One Martini backbone bead per residue (centre of mass of N, CA, C, O) as a GRO file, in nm:
protein
  367
    1UNK     BB    1  -0.506  -0.110  -2.907
    2UNK     BB    2  -0.459   0.121  -2.689
    3UNK     BB    3  -0.451   0.172  -2.351
    4UNK     BB    4  -0.581   0.356  -2.072
    5UNK     BB    5  -0.401   0.493  -1.801
    6UNK     BB    6  -0.475   0.574  -1.468
    7UNK     BB    7  -0.260   0.759  -1.262
    8UNK     BB    8  -0.263   0.751  -0.912
    9UNK     BB    9  -0.163   1.028  -0.695
   10UNK     BB   10  -0.073   1.114  -0.366
   11UNK     BB   11  -0.262   1.269  -0.128
   12UNK     BB   12  -0.357   1.306   0.236
   13UNK     BB   13  -0.121   1.162   0.338
   14UNK     BB   14   0.203   1.113   0.475
   15UNK     BB   15   0.262   0.947   0.179
   16UNK     BB   16   0.277   1.144  -0.063
   17UNK     BB   17   0.579   1.130  -0.164
   18UNK     BB   18   0.588   0.827  -0.208
   19UNK     BB   19   0.374   0.823  -0.428
   20UNK     BB   20   0.525   1.000  -0.632
   21UNK     BB   21   0.768   0.811  -0.666
   22UNK     BB   22   0.612   0.564  -0.760
   23UNK     BB   23   0.471   0.692  -1.007
   24UNK     BB   24   0.724   0.758  -1.170
   25UNK     BB   25   0.821   0.469  -1.204
   26UNK     BB   26   0.571   0.361  -1.345
   27UNK     BB   27   0.564   0.556  -1.583
   28UNK     BB   28   0.848   0.469  -1.698
   29UNK     BB   29   0.766   0.148  -1.721
   30UNK     BB   30   0.552   0.180  -1.911
   31UNK     BB   31   0.434   0.066  -2.208
   32UNK     BB   32   0.388   0.298  -2.467
   33UNK     BB   33   0.298   0.088  -2.695
   34UNK     BB   34   0.040  -0.016  -2.507
   35UNK     BB   35   0.020   0.263  -2.335
   36UNK     BB   36  -0.164   0.517  -2.209
   37UNK     BB   37  -0.097   0.809  -1.994
   38UNK     BB   38  -0.286   0.939  -1.715
   39UNK     BB   39  -0.252   1.188  -1.469
   40UNK     BB   40  -0.362   1.172  -1.124
   41UNK     BB   41  -0.373   1.421  -0.878
   42UNK     BB   42  -0.375   1.432  -0.524
   43UNK     BB   43  -0.404   1.654  -0.308
   44UNK     BB   44  -0.366   1.747   0.021
   45UNK     BB   45  -0.689   1.844   0.004
   46UNK     BB   46  -0.830   1.632  -0.230
   47UNK     BB   47  -0.779   1.722  -0.513
   48UNK     BB   48  -0.843   1.659  -0.849
   49UNK     BB   49  -0.578   1.622  -1.105
   50UNK     BB   50  -0.465   1.698  -1.419
   51UNK     BB   51  -0.138   1.599  -1.520
   52UNK     BB   52   0.111   1.697  -1.679
   53UNK     BB   53   0.401   1.551  -1.751
   54UNK     BB   54   0.606   1.780  -1.678
   55UNK     BB   55   0.492   1.830  -1.395
   56UNK     BB   56   0.492   1.547  -1.270
   57UNK     BB   57   0.811   1.489  -1.297
   58UNK     BB   58   0.872   1.750  -1.086
   59UNK     BB   59   0.705   1.667  -0.849
   60UNK     BB   60   0.684   1.630  -0.492
   61UNK     BB   61   0.403   1.782  -0.476
   62UNK     BB   62   0.047   1.858  -0.422
   63UNK     BB   63  -0.099   2.176  -0.473
   64UNK     BB   64  -0.355   2.364  -0.462
   65UNK     BB   65  -0.346   2.579  -0.759
   66UNK     BB   66  -0.060   2.508  -0.912
   67UNK     BB   67  -0.176   2.254  -1.077
   68UNK     BB   68  -0.357   2.163  -1.319
   69UNK     BB   69  -0.683   2.003  -1.375
   70UNK     BB   70  -0.983   1.987  -1.268
   71UNK     BB   71  -1.192   1.727  -1.135
   72UNK     BB   72  -1.474   1.523  -1.209
   73UNK     BB   73  -1.720   1.281  -1.107
   74UNK     BB   74  -1.910   1.032  -1.310
   75UNK     BB   75  -2.114   0.799  -1.260
   76UNK     BB   76  -2.110   0.611  -1.562
   77UNK     BB   77  -1.883   0.798  -1.658
   78UNK     BB   78  -1.652   0.997  -1.753
   79UNK     BB   79  -1.399   1.182  -1.703
   80UNK     BB   80  -1.414   1.536  -1.614
   81UNK     BB   81  -1.314   1.851  -1.696
   82UNK     BB   82  -1.322   2.140  -1.569
   83UNK     BB   83  -1.368   2.456  -1.553
   84UNK     BB   84  -1.138   2.724  -1.563
   85UNK     BB   85  -1.081   3.005  -1.408
   86UNK     BB   86  -0.973   3.340  -1.507
   87UNK     BB   87  -1.203   3.505  -1.385
   88UNK     BB   88  -1.491   3.616  -1.247
   89UNK     BB   89  -1.659   3.551  -1.551
   90UNK     BB   90  -1.447   3.364  -1.682
   91UNK     BB   91  -1.406   3.084  -1.912
   92UNK     BB   92  -1.212   2.794  -1.983
   93UNK     BB   93  -1.115   2.530  -2.187
   94UNK     BB   94  -0.939   2.231  -2.060
   95UNK     BB   95  -0.967   1.956  -2.178
   96UNK     BB   96  -1.281   1.876  -2.120
   97UNK     BB   97  -1.186   1.570  -2.174
   98UNK     BB   98  -1.110   1.289  -2.052
   99UNK     BB   99  -0.979   1.012  -2.107
  100UNK     BB  100  -1.059   0.704  -2.169
  101UNK     BB  101  -1.078   0.456  -1.927
  102UNK     BB  102  -0.952   0.121  -1.873
  103UNK     BB  103  -0.735   0.167  -1.628
  104UNK     BB  104  -0.628   0.165  -1.285
  105UNK     BB  105  -0.339   0.307  -1.102
  106UNK     BB  106  -0.319   0.296  -0.766
  107UNK     BB  107  -0.058   0.498  -0.569
  108UNK     BB  108  -0.203   0.550  -0.288
  109UNK     BB  109  -0.101   0.588   0.024
  110UNK     BB  110  -0.285   0.508   0.273
  111UNK     BB  111  -0.516   0.700   0.354
  112UNK     BB  112  -0.743   0.714   0.087
  113UNK     BB  113  -0.586   0.463  -0.090
  114UNK     BB  114  -0.557   0.156   0.086
  115UNK     BB  115  -0.855   0.139   0.270
  116UNK     BB  116  -1.114   0.129   0.040
  117UNK     BB  117  -1.218   0.405  -0.054
  118UNK     BB  118  -1.105   0.414  -0.343
  119UNK     BB  119  -1.204   0.135  -0.435
  120UNK     BB  120  -1.507   0.197  -0.405
  121UNK     BB  121  -1.515   0.429  -0.611
  122UNK     BB  122  -1.411   0.270  -0.857
  123UNK     BB  123  -1.643   0.067  -0.852
  124UNK     BB  124  -1.871   0.278  -0.899
  125UNK     BB  125  -1.733   0.369  -1.180
  126UNK     BB  126  -1.643   0.094  -1.334
  127UNK     BB  127  -1.328   0.050  -1.274
  128UNK     BB  128  -1.047  -0.082  -1.331
  129UNK     BB  129  -0.804  -0.208  -1.076
  130UNK     BB  130  -0.531  -0.214  -0.894
  131UNK     BB  131  -0.570  -0.450  -0.662
  132UNK     BB  132  -0.756  -0.456  -0.411
  133UNK     BB  133  -1.043  -0.464  -0.290
  134UNK     BB  134  -1.233  -0.318  -0.064
  135UNK     BB  135  -1.207  -0.533   0.159
  136UNK     BB  136  -0.906  -0.605   0.137
  137UNK     BB  137  -0.802  -0.317   0.187
  138UNK     BB  138  -0.930  -0.272   0.465
  139UNK     BB  139  -0.812  -0.517   0.614
  140UNK     BB  140  -0.505  -0.475   0.531
  141UNK     BB  141  -0.482  -0.189   0.681
  142UNK     BB  142  -0.598  -0.313   0.943
  143UNK     BB  143  -0.414  -0.447   1.191
  144UNK     BB  144  -0.632  -0.564   1.372
  145UNK     BB  145  -0.797  -0.730   1.163
  146UNK     BB  146  -0.568  -0.889   1.052
  147UNK     BB  147  -0.497  -1.044   1.311
  148UNK     BB  148  -0.769  -1.175   1.363
  149UNK     BB  149  -0.786  -1.342   1.100
  150UNK     BB  150  -0.516  -1.491   1.119
  151UNK     BB  151  -0.559  -1.620   1.395
  152UNK     BB  152  -0.821  -1.775   1.315
  153UNK     BB  153  -0.636  -1.939   1.086
  154UNK     BB  154  -0.349  -2.010   1.240
  155UNK     BB  155  -0.174  -1.758   1.217
  156UNK     BB  156   0.101  -1.605   1.312
  157UNK     BB  157   0.113  -1.347   1.569
  158UNK     BB  158   0.174  -1.089   1.748
  159UNK     BB  159   0.117  -0.987   2.036
  160UNK     BB  160  -0.166  -0.769   2.142
  161UNK     BB  161  -0.294  -0.428   2.179
  162UNK     BB  162  -0.593  -0.242   2.171
  163UNK     BB  163  -0.639   0.111   2.116
  164UNK     BB  164  -0.840   0.393   2.217
  165UNK     BB  165  -0.867   0.730   2.251
  166UNK     BB  166  -1.117   0.727   2.471
  167UNK     BB  167  -0.954   0.556   2.653
  168UNK     BB  168  -0.830   0.411   2.933
  169UNK     BB  169  -0.494   0.356   3.021
  170UNK     BB  170  -0.316   0.051   3.113
  171UNK     BB  171   0.010   0.032   3.125
  172UNK     BB  172   0.081  -0.203   3.322
  173UNK     BB  173  -0.086  -0.419   3.173
  174UNK     BB  174   0.075  -0.411   2.911
  175UNK     BB  175   0.349  -0.488   3.029
  176UNK     BB  176   0.256  -0.758   3.153
  177UNK     BB  177   0.166  -0.889   2.879
  178UNK     BB  178   0.428  -0.809   2.677
  179UNK     BB  179   0.665  -0.658   2.732
  180UNK     BB  180   0.996  -0.606   2.660
  181UNK     BB  181   0.967  -0.496   2.375
  182UNK     BB  182   0.777  -0.249   2.190
  183UNK     BB  183   0.520  -0.175   1.944
  184UNK     BB  184   0.385   0.127   1.809
  185UNK     BB  185   0.071   0.160   1.614
  186UNK     BB  186  -0.110   0.252   1.378
  187UNK     BB  187  -0.370   0.089   1.231
  188UNK     BB  188  -0.383   0.319   0.973
  189UNK     BB  189  -0.072   0.276   0.833
  190UNK     BB  190   0.226   0.352   0.659
  191UNK     BB  191   0.572   0.356   0.644
  192UNK     BB  192   0.600   0.382   0.965
  193UNK     BB  193   0.401   0.582   1.057
  194UNK     BB  194   0.403   0.633   1.404
  195UNK     BB  195   0.637   0.442   1.481
  196UNK     BB  196   0.745   0.272   1.789
  197UNK     BB  197   0.989   0.204   2.030
  198UNK     BB  198   0.960   0.031   2.355
  199UNK     BB  199   1.164   0.006   2.681
  200UNK     BB  200   0.978   0.198   2.846
  201UNK     BB  201   0.734   0.368   2.998
  202UNK     BB  202   0.799   0.643   2.875
  203UNK     BB  203   0.811   0.541   2.578
  204UNK     BB  204   0.523   0.433   2.569
  205UNK     BB  205   0.372   0.695   2.618
  206UNK     BB  206   0.498   0.848   2.378
  207UNK     BB  207   0.413   0.645   2.154
  208UNK     BB  208   0.107   0.668   2.195
  209UNK     BB  209   0.086   0.968   2.144
  210UNK     BB  210   0.189   0.958   1.852
  211UNK     BB  211  -0.011   0.751   1.724
  212UNK     BB  212  -0.272   0.933   1.789
  213UNK     BB  213  -0.208   1.144   1.557
  214UNK     BB  214  -0.294   0.915   1.315
  215UNK     BB  215  -0.500   0.756   1.516
  216UNK     BB  216  -0.782   0.621   1.702
  217UNK     BB  217  -0.624   0.348   1.644
  218UNK     BB  218  -0.407   0.120   1.821
  219UNK     BB  219  -0.096  -0.065   1.857
  220UNK     BB  220   0.046  -0.309   2.083
  221UNK     BB  221   0.349  -0.487   2.048
  222UNK     BB  222   0.533  -0.753   2.059
  223UNK     BB  223   0.863  -0.809   2.055
  224UNK     BB  224   1.043  -0.978   1.815
  225UNK     BB  225   1.301  -1.227   1.777
  226UNK     BB  226   1.389  -1.160   1.443
  227UNK     BB  227   1.365  -1.181   1.110
  228UNK     BB  228   1.312  -0.954   0.841
  229UNK     BB  229   1.082  -1.074   0.608
  230UNK     BB  230   1.017  -1.072   0.246
  231UNK     BB  231   0.736  -1.104   0.021
  232UNK     BB  232   0.569  -1.178  -0.298
  233UNK     BB  233   0.243  -1.126  -0.435
  234UNK     BB  234   0.079  -1.259  -0.742
  235UNK     BB  235  -0.257  -1.221  -0.824
  236UNK     BB  236  -0.532  -1.389  -0.849
  237UNK     BB  237  -0.713  -1.626  -0.688
  238UNK     BB  238  -0.666  -1.841  -0.931
  239UNK     BB  239  -0.348  -1.716  -0.972
  240UNK     BB  240  -0.061  -1.764  -0.780
  241UNK     BB  241   0.238  -1.588  -0.682
  242UNK     BB  242   0.567  -1.643  -0.532
  243UNK     BB  243   0.839  -1.526  -0.427
  244UNK     BB  244   1.101  -1.472  -0.290
  245UNK     BB  245   1.340  -1.359  -0.046
  246UNK     BB  246   1.385  -1.087   0.179
  247UNK     BB  247   1.597  -0.846   0.366
  248UNK     BB  248   1.616  -0.647   0.660
  249UNK     BB  249   1.913  -0.470   0.752
  250UNK     BB  250   2.017  -0.346   1.066
  251UNK     BB  251   2.243  -0.177   1.251
  252UNK     BB  252   2.007  -0.004   1.391
  253UNK     BB  253   1.718  -0.035   1.509
  254UNK     BB  254   1.444   0.033   1.291
  255UNK     BB  255   1.211   0.016   1.018
  256UNK     BB  256   1.154   0.326   0.939
  257UNK     BB  257   1.090   0.603   0.766
  258UNK     BB  258   1.380   0.714   0.761
  259UNK     BB  259   1.519   0.438   0.662
  260UNK     BB  260   1.352   0.436   0.390
  261UNK     BB  261   1.370   0.772   0.283
  262UNK     BB  262   1.603   0.951   0.428
  263UNK     BB  263   1.811   0.701   0.550
  264UNK     BB  264   1.882   0.429   0.364
  265UNK     BB  265   2.170   0.342   0.485
  266UNK     BB  266   2.049   0.213   0.755
  267UNK     BB  267   1.953   0.006   0.537
  268UNK     BB  268   1.954  -0.338   0.418
  269UNK     BB  269   1.889  -0.492   0.110
  270UNK     BB  270   1.835  -0.850   0.076
  271UNK     BB  271   1.867  -1.018  -0.250
  272UNK     BB  272   1.856  -1.274  -0.131
  273UNK     BB  273   1.828  -1.411   0.150
  274UNK     BB  274   2.053  -1.508   0.385
  275UNK     BB  275   2.069  -1.799   0.548
  276UNK     BB  276   1.812  -1.957   0.428
  277UNK     BB  277   1.642  -2.216   0.428
  278UNK     BB  278   1.445  -2.398   0.227
  279UNK     BB  279   1.233  -2.452   0.444
  280UNK     BB  280   1.188  -2.155   0.529
  281UNK     BB  281   1.110  -2.041   0.257
  282UNK     BB  282   0.856  -2.219   0.219
  283UNK     BB  283   0.714  -2.126   0.477
  284UNK     BB  284   0.694  -1.829   0.399
  285UNK     BB  285   0.541  -1.864   0.129
  286UNK     BB  286   0.297  -2.020   0.246
  287UNK     BB  287   0.212  -1.805   0.451
  288UNK     BB  288   0.166  -1.576   0.250
  289UNK     BB  289  -0.051  -1.718   0.084
  290UNK     BB  290  -0.254  -1.765   0.312
  291UNK     BB  291  -0.288  -1.470   0.396
  292UNK     BB  292  -0.391  -1.366   0.126
  293UNK     BB  293  -0.647  -1.545   0.129
  294UNK     BB  294  -0.774  -1.474   0.405
  295UNK     BB  295  -0.788  -1.150   0.321
  296UNK     BB  296  -0.886  -1.124   0.016
  297UNK     BB  297  -0.668  -1.090  -0.196
  298UNK     BB  298  -0.549  -0.899  -0.487
  299UNK     BB  299  -0.281  -0.881  -0.728
  300UNK     BB  300  -0.116  -0.752  -0.457
  301UNK     BB  301   0.161  -0.826  -0.215
  302UNK     BB  302   0.342  -0.751   0.065
  303UNK     BB  303   0.498  -0.981   0.292
  304UNK     BB  304   0.550  -0.949   0.638
  305UNK     BB  305   0.798  -1.119   0.836
  306UNK     BB  306   0.897  -1.342   1.103
  307UNK     BB  307   1.202  -1.516   1.170
  308UNK     BB  308   1.273  -1.753   1.384
  309UNK     BB  309   1.503  -1.965   1.522
  310UNK     BB  310   1.272  -2.209   1.528
  311UNK     BB  311   1.103  -2.140   1.236
  312UNK     BB  312   0.898  -1.949   1.290
  313UNK     BB  313   0.611  -1.772   1.140
  314UNK     BB  314   0.536  -1.426   1.145
  315UNK     BB  315   0.296  -1.203   1.076
  316UNK     BB  316   0.302  -0.871   1.045
  317UNK     BB  317   0.221  -0.759   0.737
  318UNK     BB  318   0.048  -0.628   0.486
  319UNK     BB  319   0.089  -0.485   0.146
  320UNK     BB  320  -0.152  -0.385  -0.090
  321UNK     BB  321   0.039  -0.108  -0.173
  322UNK     BB  322   0.328  -0.105  -0.262
  323UNK     BB  323   0.610   0.022  -0.331
  324UNK     BB  324   0.782   0.200  -0.636
  325UNK     BB  325   1.052   0.267  -0.567
  326UNK     BB  326   1.396   0.237  -0.584
  327UNK     BB  327   1.376   0.069  -0.283
  328UNK     BB  328   1.163  -0.134  -0.333
  329UNK     BB  329   1.083  -0.467  -0.274
  330UNK     BB  330   0.873  -0.576  -0.471
  331UNK     BB  331   1.014  -0.532  -0.751
  332UNK     BB  332   1.283  -0.665  -0.667
  333UNK     BB  333   1.176  -0.955  -0.628
  334UNK     BB  334   1.084  -0.990  -0.930
  335UNK     BB  335   1.354  -0.931  -1.063
  336UNK     BB  336   1.501  -1.171  -0.925
  337UNK     BB  337   1.283  -1.373  -1.075
  338UNK     BB  338   1.280  -1.233  -1.392
  339UNK     BB  339   1.104  -0.968  -1.374
  340UNK     BB  340   1.039  -0.696  -1.515
  341UNK     BB  341   0.915  -0.395  -1.466
  342UNK     BB  342   0.725  -0.375  -1.716
  343UNK     BB  343   0.604  -0.664  -1.675
  344UNK     BB  344   0.478  -0.610  -1.400
  345UNK     BB  345   0.289  -0.382  -1.482
  346UNK     BB  346   0.139  -0.543  -1.701
  347UNK     BB  347   0.034  -0.765  -1.512
  348UNK     BB  348  -0.135  -0.582  -1.324
  349UNK     BB  349  -0.322  -0.471  -1.546
  350UNK     BB  350  -0.429  -0.745  -1.641
  351UNK     BB  351  -0.552  -0.833  -1.371
  352UNK     BB  352  -0.756  -0.604  -1.351
  353UNK     BB  353  -0.913  -0.675  -1.613
  354UNK     BB  354  -0.984  -0.969  -1.540
  355UNK     BB  355  -1.145  -0.913  -1.281
  356UNK     BB  356  -1.356  -0.727  -1.406
  357UNK     BB  357  -1.467  -0.932  -1.604
  358UNK     BB  358  -1.551  -1.142  -1.396
  359UNK     BB  359  -1.742  -0.956  -1.222
  360UNK     BB  360  -1.921  -0.843  -1.461
  361UNK     BB  361  -2.045  -1.140  -1.527
  362UNK     BB  362  -2.225  -1.114  -1.310
  363UNK     BB  363  -2.527  -1.133  -1.191
  364UNK     BB  364  -2.766  -0.836  -1.146
  365UNK     BB  365  -3.016  -1.021  -1.145
  366UNK     BB  366  -3.261  -1.246  -1.057
  367UNK     BB  367  -3.307  -1.357  -1.388
   0.00000   0.00000   0.00000
């Protein structure tokens, strides 16, 4: 019997369009002989909508009131589609019951998608879902907590300063501690949204001002001189796999949102990464695996690291819900390792179901 996958996409974060692109790729790759797919789009204002296939495949973004059928959530029950008003006093039923969901594939990037809030809600609903659990997602999204945990475990991370919006900032102290260049980042954001490189005091002030538009907590990191290498981790905590390594090669600048999605020709994705020794590859893979375990992640993560000339590996950050767009590194790394796109999606859904079964079997009463 086929299982029903609820594919969650959109969201209220600046990565809304990236999520839509990822969701379309996942939708096309899912084995329709094995799974039925129901698409749930979260609008920019946060409304959940059941999207018909033809609308979903054409949408660049989801605006409330334009498409789909509104949903409400009933903990302990199935998802139910609300009555949609036709006039001031008339209502019609549009597919009044959502299909019974067997597993959820949430591909909502950024805040309210991969920061633990959505994962906690899905856990309350009792639904299996792809990716990290609530704690892993929360920790993996917050760059400050990520660094603290990794550093405590002896894993190398770039020196940093954490700033909060209400605090008085001592710019000269930051420069003295970190030196130029620096990278300024919102603590909880993905796809390099709000990230800037600063090489002067004026650029630092401007970068901090920009980052605070996206988060009330930000990081200022020391710029490391190294190669930007990425690898992919797949599996639940009992059985983990690590892919080979890829590299982001920039002609100039750094790998920001524009170079990822608007002007992708500015960056070159090289898989496998060239001229990386076997020793360095194993060091990167082992570091990625350790970081995955320290952060309590499961399901999947793309691990971004810096490889320095002296062979040291610094973890830049994990991505607990990496992109699945046409240019995304995570699926490309597994395809290079011999796993097809449909097989990768099937594996992720299977892992979600296995973890749910494992956790559901835990005793929930005292006796």
